[in-house]
Residue, then its C-alpha position, 0 to 999 in steps of 0.5 A: x517542516x522540511x522532510x527532506x524529500x526534494x530530489x528524492x525519487x519514489x515509485x508508488x504502485x497502484x497510484x491511479x486511485x484511492x491510497x496510491x493516488x493520495x501518496x503520490x501527490x502527498x510525495x510530489x507536494x514534498x518535491x520528490x519525483x514520482x513514478x505513479x505505477x498502475x495498469x491505467x496510469x497513463x490515462x489518469x489525472x495525476x498531479x503535475x510532475x508525476x510520471x505515469x508508468x504502466x505496471x501490471x502486478x498480475x504480469x511478470x513480465x510487466x514487473x520485470x520490465x518496469x524494474x529494469x527501466x527504473x534500475x537503468x535510470x538509477x533506481x528509487x529512494x523510496x518504494x510505496x508497495x500498494x497492491x490493492x486487494x482481491x474479491x471478498x470471500x470466506x476461507x472455508x471452501x476457497x479454491x486453490x487458484x484463488x489463493x494462487x492468484x492473490x498471492x502472485x498479485x499481492x505478494x510475489x509481485x512486491x517481493x520482486x520489485x523490492x528485491x530489484x530496487x533494494x540494491x541501490x538504496x543499499x549503496x546509497x546508504x538511504x531507502x524507504x520501503x513502506x507497504x500498504x497492508x490492511x487492518x485485517x493483519x491484526x484482527x481479521x475482517x470477516x469475509x476477506x479471507x484472501x486479503x487476511x491470509x495473503x497480507x499476513x504473509x506480507x507482514x512476516x516478509x517485512x519484518x524479516x526484511x526490516x531487520x536484515x537492511x536496517x543497518x544500511x539506512x533503509x527502513x521497511x514499514x507497513x501501513x495498516x488502513x482501517x476503513x478509508x473512503x476510497x473506491x475499494x471501501x464503496x465496493x465492500x460496502x456495496x457488496x455487504x448491502x446486496x447481501x444483507x439487503x440493507x441500503x448502502x447509506x445504512x451499511x455505512x451508517x453502521x460501520x461508522x458506529x463501529x469506528x471511535x472517530x465516528x467516520x471514514x478516514x480520508x485518503x489525505x489522512x492516510x497519505x500524511x502517515x506515509x509521507x512521514x514514513x518516507x521522511x528523513x525524520x523517520x530514519x529510526x522507524x523501521x520494522x513497525x506496523x502504523x495503523x490508520x483506522x480511527x481506533x477501529x482495532x481496540x488491541x495493540 
């Protein structure tokens, strides 16, 4: 199936590893030109034809520099907002500086990047804004209060923006990963193993038992959903949240 992505330009944040890297590779395979943004993107082993660009989401000057460059080059057609996750921890007793830092890096940065790149999409009458969230938006994940809280705010922003730009041919959607086999998930499993005294393998097996599919998802499976949302076929899909979690969250 031709997804209509040949010749399109995409900016993928957090593209040096994990979900971002898988999405960048999948879009590139469909013929899109990819700007792969990350703090260490220049040294990452990316797919052929993928252009590495440096971006530190915690540094406003870095965000401004990248958006100015892309605007000068005509902007992009597809924006994949992927901001990673903050450290684990509870909601009670959380330091306010931790909340501020998480919101700056995970939310304010992607709001600013989207605002900067949106006018060119509207002018062309075609655009795709895809934001990677978490299943914690629907069902809060224990000990991930910073992620649950900030991604909840991002969810409200995404839904609001979708309604504002739909008539201009720009779609805005979120994808909510469950337990996808990435470095981030391995770090969380290791953290749980340390806290509980369980082995890493025991934590993994217990986690698999909570998932109806009986396993972790792969980055490639997740990227396939993102690639569809970026396609011409997904032109009537906007304002949605699509979970890719193997059935982990039971509610709708």
